[in-house]
Structure formats: C-alpha cells, structure tokens
C-alpha positions, 0 to 999 in steps of 0.5 A: 890559110885564112883569106879575106875574099871579096866577090863581084857579082853581076846585076843578077847576082851571079859571081863574076870575079873574086878579089883578094889582098895582093899579099895573099895573091902573091902567096897563092902564086908562090905555092902554086909555082912550087906545086908546079916545080914539084910536078915537073920534078915528079914527071922527070923522075918518072921518065928517068925511072922508065928509061932506066927500066928499058935500059935494064931490059936491053941486051948487048953493049951498054954505055958506061956513065963515064962514056956518056959523060965524055961524050958531053 
C-alpha cells in the first residue's frame, strides 16, 4: 500500500502530525476494524475452548446442548 503521506513539523523540525488523503485514511480505518474484529473473534474462540476444557474435566452430570438451548 503506497500512501502519499505529508508530515507536519513544529518550528524545531520535530514531527507533530501526519496527513494523508481521506480515501487512504478510510482504507486504514477499514483494515483496522477488520483486524479488531479478527482479534475479538480469536479471543472469543479461546475463551470458548477454555470453557470446553474445564467442562471436560468436570465429573458428574453434564448439561446437554438441548437442555442448554431449552433454557434460553
């Protein structure tokens, strides 16, 4: 991805901000949103697998999927 970036410097030459075309900014935001969604999904899946592992270790009566769905 080649982006035409412009830097805004203060009077000492230190970079204070970055400017880029709005269309490029929207593309960056879109990609960021997709990455955030993927990370959230990954986190949710990890939590679900951890819960399954805990359930597999438990002894005694285990709730069936049908029973669980009927409670909803």
